[in-house]
N, C-alpha and C positions, 0 to 999 in steps of 0.2 A: 483493521483492514483484512481482507482476504486475498489480497495480491495485488500487484500493480494497477493503480487506478481504480481500485474497488473499496468502497467504505460500506460497511454493514451498520444498521441501526436496528437494535432490539429492543422487545419488550423485558423489562427486568423482572425477576421473581419477585413477588409482594407488591408488585406496581399495580395490582388491582385486575380482576378478570381471572381466567383460567390460569393456573400454575405453568409456569413454562416447561416443566415435565410431562405434561398431558398431551394428548395427541392434537387437540383444538390448540392448545398453547404453542405446540412446536410449527402448526401450519401458520401462525400468527407471528413467529418469533421474528422472521426477518420482516420489516416492515419497508424496507428502503435499501436497495443495493446501488451504489454509483460505479458505473462502469462505461467503456466506450466514450469517455471525456478526455478531452486532449490537454495534455500538460500543459503548464506556462511556457511560453517562448522566452525563456530568459537563460542567462548562463552562457551565451554563444558569442561569438565576435561579428558584430554588424559588417565589419569592413572585409570579412573573408569571401571576397566577391570578384571573380577572376577578371571579369569585365572594368572594373574599378582598379585593381591592381596593375592590370596591364597598362591601361590608360596611365595611369599615374606616372610609370616608367617611360611610357612612349612620348608623353607630353612634357618630359623634362623634370620630373619632381620625384623620380625614385628615391632621392636620398631623405624625402620625408615619409618614407613608408612605415618605419617603427613607430612614430607619433600618431599617423593613422590609425595604424592596428592598435594602439595604446587606448586611443579615444573609441574604437570600435568595439573594444572587450569591454570598456565602461559603458558605451551604450547598450549593450545587452544585457546588464545587470539588472537585477529586479529592483535594486535600489535607484538607480537613474531611471528606469520606467514608472516607478512611484512617483519620482518627482513630477514627471510629466503629468501623472494623473491629478496629484493633488494640486499642481498649479492650474491646472484647469477645472478642477472642482471646487477652488476656492478663487475665483477671479478676482483681479483688483478692485479695490473701493477708493473712490474719491474722496479726500478730505479737503474741503475748501477752507475751512477754519480750524484754529486750534481751540482749545477748551475755554480760552479767554477772549475768542472773539476775533482774534487777528487772523488777517487773510494768509493761508500758506500754499493754497492750490497745490496740495501734494497728493501723491498716489500711494497707497498703501497695498504692499503684496504680501502673498503667501511666503514663508521661509523657503519653500520649495522653489519658487521662482528664483529666489536669490543663489540658491545651489547651483541651478541650471545656467544663470548667467556667469558665474564664478568659473563653472567649467569651460564655457564657451570663450570667454575673454582670456583666461589663463593658457588655453590652447591658442590663442590667436586668430580666432575666429572672425574678430573684426576688423581693425584695421592693423594690425602686425606686418601683414604681407606688404605694406607700403615702405616699411624700415627694413624689409630683407632684401637685400642685393642679391641673392642667390637666383640664379635662372630657375624657372619653374615656382617661385613661392607663391604666384596667385594660383596655380594648379593644386599647389599643397593646399592651401587656404581653401579652395574649392572641394577637395575630397574631404577635408576634415566637418567643414559645413555639411555636406552630403549624409555623412556616417552618425553624425550627432542629431538622431532624427527622433529623439524621444519626446520633443514637443517643438511645434511649428512657432508657437507665440512669440517666444523668447527670442526666436531668428530674425525678427523684424528689427529690432534696435542693433542687434549685431550686424545686420545686412546695411542698415542705413550708415552706421558709423564707419563701415568698410567704403561705403560708396560716397561719403562726405569728401573724402582726402582730395580726388582729383579735381573736385569743383572748388574746395577751398584754396587750393593752389593759384587760383584766379586772383588772389590777394596774397601776394608772398608774404608780407608782415604777418598776417594774421596766421597764415600757413605755419611760419616759423615758431610762432607761438603755440599754437594748439596741436599741430599734426604729431609731435612726440607724444601727447598725453592721450591722442585719440589712437595712437598706436601702442600704448604702453599695456602690459599684461597684467593690469591691478585692475580688479572690479571694485570700485569706490563708489556707492551708492550713496545718495544724500544730496541736500540742499546746501551747498557752499560754493564759494567762487570757484570758477572754473581752474584757474591756476594756483588754487589752494588745493587741488586734489590730486592723487596719484595717477589717475587715469580718468579718461572722459568718453561719454556715448554720446552721439549725434543722431538727431533726427531731422525729418525734412516737414515742409509745412507748406503746401502749394494749393490744394482744393478749397474753394469757398463754394458757399450754399448755390451760389447763381450760376456757377461756371462748369464744375466738376472738372472735366479734361482740358476744357478750352480755359488754360490759366490766363490766356490773354485779356480775357474778360474780368479778371481782379479787380476788386474795388478797394482793398487795403492801402492806405496812403502811406507816405514815406516822406517826411519833410525834413530837410538839412537841417543841423544845428551848428552853432558857432565852433563847437569844439570838434568838429569833422564826424561826428556821430549822425544818426537820424533817429525821429521818433515816428513810432510807427501807430498807425489808427487803423482799425478795423477787425475783421475776423477770419478764421479758418474753420471750415465745415469739419474738416477730417484730419485732425494730426495723431498720426499713430507715434506710439511711445512717449507720450507728453511728459515722461519723467527722465527724458534724455536731460544731459547738461547743455547743450546748444543745439542750434535749428538752424538750417538754413532756409531762408522764407523768401517768397516772391511779394513785393509789392511796387505798386506804383509812384515812382521817383518823379521828380519834376522832368527828367530827360525820359521817363518810359518805364516799363515792368524791368524791374531789377531785382538782383539776388542780393540778401543780406544774411549776416550771422547774427543770431538773437540769442543770448546767453538766458538762462532762467534765473542766473542770480549775476548781481554785477561786480566789478572788481572791488568795491568797497562792502561787500557782503550783504547789501541789500537786495531785497527781491524785485527783480525786473516785473513789471505790471503785466504778465500774461496770464489772464484769468482761464482759467479750466471751468468751463460753464457744464459739462456734464459729459459721463462717459457713454459712449455708443454701446447700444444692446446687439452684439454681433451674433450672425450665425454659426461662425467658427472662431479659430485665433483668441478664444475666450482668456487665455492667460494673460495675453497682451491688451494694455490700454488704449485705445483709441479714444480722442476728446475733442470736443469742439472748444474752439479758444479766442478769446477776445483779448486785443491789442490796445491796451489803454496809455498811449504814449509809450509804448514799449521802446527801450534804448536799443539800437542796432548798428551794425557795422556794416560797411558797402562791400560784397565781394564782386569783383569784376565791375565793367564799366556801367553808367545808368545806361537804361534802353538795353541791355544785352542780358537781361535777367535769364530768359529760356535758354540762350545759349550756354550760359553759365552753369546753370543747374542740370541742363540734359546730361553734363558728367556723371554726375549723381544718380541721374534715372537710369543711365544704360549699365552702370554697375549694378544697380539693385535689379535690373530686367534679367541680368545674368542670374542672380540669386533667385530670382521667379524660376527659371528653368532646372537649377540645381534642385531647389526645394521640391518641384514637381517630380523630377527625377527620383529623388530620394523617398517621396511619398508614393512612388509607384513602386519602389522595391520593397518598403516595408509592406505596401499592400498584398504583392505577389509571395513574399517570403511568407507572411502570415498564412495566405492560403495553402500555399503547398505544405508548410508545418500541420495545418489543420487536417488537409487529406492524407498525409501521411499517418496519422494517428487516430484517424477516424473511420469506422467501418459501418457499410450499408450494405443490405441484401447480400451479405455472405461475405463481402470481401472489402479489402482498405479502399477508400475513395481513389486515391492516387493510383490504382491498379484499373479503375475502369475508364473505358475509353472516352467518353464523352467529357468525363471530368479531365483527363489527360489533355484533351483537346483545349480545353477552357484554361487549364493552368500554363500550358506550353504557349498560347497566344498572350495571355499576360506577361508571361517571362520575356517574350520576343519583344513587345511594347516597352518594357523596364530597360531591357538592354540598348535598345534602340536611343532612349531619353540618356541613358548613363552616358554611353560612348559619345553622345553628340554635345552633353554639357562638359564633358571633358575636353572635347576639341574647341570648345567655345572658352573654356578657362585656359587652354593653351595659347589661343589667339589673343586672349585679352594680356596676358602674360608677355608674350612677346611684342604686341603693339604698344604697351607703355614703355618697354624697352626701346622702342624708336623703329621697329620693322612696319613699315607703310604697306607692304602688301597683306600682312596680317591683319591690320586695321582695316584695311578696305575689305578683307573678306568677312570680317566679324560684324561690319556696318549691316552686311544683308544679312549672313547667316544668324545673328542674334534676333534680328526682327522675325526673322521666318521660324526660330527655334523658340522664341518666346510664344508666338502664337499658337504653334502646333502641339509642342508639348505639355504647355499648361492647359490647352483647350482639351488633349487626351486625357487628363488625370481625373476628372470626376466620372468618366464613364468608366475608366479602369478601376477607381476606387469602388464604384457601385457593383462591379463584378467580383471583385475581390471579396468584398462583404457577402455577396450572395454565396460565394463558395462554402461559408460557414454557416449558412441557411439561417435560420432563427437564432442560433448562437451569436450571428454577426450583427444581429439586429440589436443586440442589447448591450448596453454601455459598456459592461465589464469586459466585453472582449476588445474594446478599444478601437474597433471599425468603425463606429457612429463618429468618433471624433475624427478619425483620420477622413471620413465621407465629408465631414462638416467643412474640414479645412480645404478640400481638393478644388472648390470654384474660387477660392481667393487669389491663387497666383495668376489666374487669368484675368484678374479685374485689377490687381494691384499694378501701378506703373503703367496704365493703359490696358484699357480692355482689348478685346480680340480685334475689334474695329481700327483702335488705334493703333496696333502693333502691326496690321496688314498695311496702312495707310503709311505709317512710318516705313515701310519696305519699299512701297512705291515711289516715295520721296527720295530716299536712298538710292533708289536705281535712276532716277531722273537727274539728281544732283552730282551723282559719281557714277558715270558708265564704269569707271575702273572698277568698283565693288562688283559689279555684275560680272565683269571679266575674272577678277580674282575668285569668284563663288565657283564658277563653272571651271577655272583651274582647277581648283581643289576637287570638286565633284568627277571631273574628268580623268583624274589619277586613277579611278578605278574601270576606265575605258575599256571595253572587251572582255572583262572577268565575267560578266553575267547578262545575256543578252535583256532579261527584262528590266533591269537595270539603264541599260544602254536606251531601250525603247521609251522609258521613263523620262529620260534626260531630253531626249528630243521633244517630247511632249512639252517638257516646262520651257525649253527654249521657243518652241512655236507659240507658246502661251504669250511670252514676252514681246514676240515679235509682232504680234496683233494687238495695237493701241486701242482699238475701239471698245469703248465701255469697260476699260481695265479696271477703272476704280469701282465699279460693279462687281468685277470679278476677282477684287483684291485678295478675298480670302481663299479663293480656289487657288490664285498664284502662290499664296504663301503656302498654303498646305503642300502643294506640290514642290515647291522648293525645299521645303522641311524633308519632305520624304525622300528625295534623291539625295539628298546631303547624309540623311541616316543609311539609305541603303550604301550609298559609297563607302561610309568608314565602317559598316558592317562586312561588307564584302572584303575590304582591305585588311580590317583588323579584328573584325568579330569570329567568333566559334562560327565554323561553317554550317553547322545545323541549324544556327539561329539566323544566318545570313540567308539562308536558303529559304526558311521559312518567311522572313521578312520581305523577299524579293517576290516570292509566289503570292502572298496575301496581300502587301501593301502596293506592291508595284505591277505583279501580274494580275491583280485585281481577281485571284481565286479565292475568294472568301467572300462571306455574307457580312451584313453591316455590325453584327454584334460580335463580341469576342467569342471564342470557341467554334468559329467556321473554319478553321484552317483546312487546307485540302489533304488528301490522303498522301502517302509516301514520304512524309516527312519524318525526321528523327527527333519525336516528341520526347524521347526518354531522355536524350542527351541535353534537351533543351530544359526541361523539369529540373533535372540534377543541380543544373547551374544555377536555379533559382532556389534549391533548399538551403535552410539555414545551417550552419556548421554547429551541431550538436554538441552539446557542453560534455 
């Protein structure tokens, strides 16, 4: 080594050629010197982020700061990041049969996956918030889900387990039996009867090959049995996390589309005939298994009334949509933090990248988008927490705000990830940087639990069915009234958009985007850093920017914005 970040490789004497002591040998002695390379982004506290910690306190979960910080420090370690890398480089493998030819339909994972899952479960990122009576429990859980960003794939079963509880409560007897296990902080992997395990994971199985998002077109049949259970026959085209213990599944009962609880292992220890046909070969989220499943007279228990399957399972869908927003916000933060870290330690044209004006514009723009997403996801988590505790106004606000946030924040992540990757140049295109994996993950959250069109149309349905949700939304946004003229003008435009019903379905994406932007602007003006709020209102609401990141207008305090995005150095 010849100094920090410098490695020198030499031709040793006696290795052939001119002796190292000769003039010719000295000219060739240094064949390769490594310098101007960025040190690993490891050993820092991922949770050391003002917008996160301030929001945690503001939304009623300040009591959880110590655990959030503990998890954030673990997420920043080289060990945890290596778990994420290994889980993705060694994706799950389907084992349909054991060595003797018996059907087992099991999924095999790399040990790193189990390390990730164990951390997530023991820290309560799954169903534990439902067993915590403290106000802010769901906000605390959201913050932990946000900072544990070392791998997105294992977040899928964690998220679905969290989201399964409110849907399962439509069957009180089943909830009484299973909910304590879904909330238990015990990761207990393996094929055993659910009630024989220390903790459970839950999945969701809705999509069929002929229907996609149109679940009412499902063809899987559910026939009642004399013992009160049902027998399911049919298929599911996309069952994520098929190694979960139980699944909430939609099937056509005699009374119409109905929700069912389907365990992989029956109470007597025998395998329920859920046949895993194959695992999907996906763009990203490769550490997590997603399967095609055939039901061959699978035993199921009804959850909710016959014919009310969509209404029942939508409770689960809405919770997983919240996690789509949290995941996108978390991914944006990882992207901009990595970009700022790179620009701080990498020099070009005689000075560090972070000091160069155009790069500063790009970094600040990425940071503004990240903070807007984070402050919004925290507000949505707060609304979720208060609505499950009976606050009807918060519930009404959430119904509109979550649809708008899910549409817009998830839609912004792929562009954000691409720009953050580009900040690293060619190094960002190389797998070892971690940025290609981040980029491959970024489209998923916009697709999962309803694509952009579905989210935008759900927003319109919420407005039509519950006019009070519109009032609650604009009451929230209006709390920043008069604080920024650009925000006031954007709010007026958004209201005018809703007042014109002509072709509103055609304009649904524009409506969702504008609602999301005014919500983000209002939250930043009231609670965010002044420099971030100013940049957001100028570029996103005042439209003083281009279509790409890095087109912020002059006169902004980009230094303060970039400083807030810089990782806490070890």
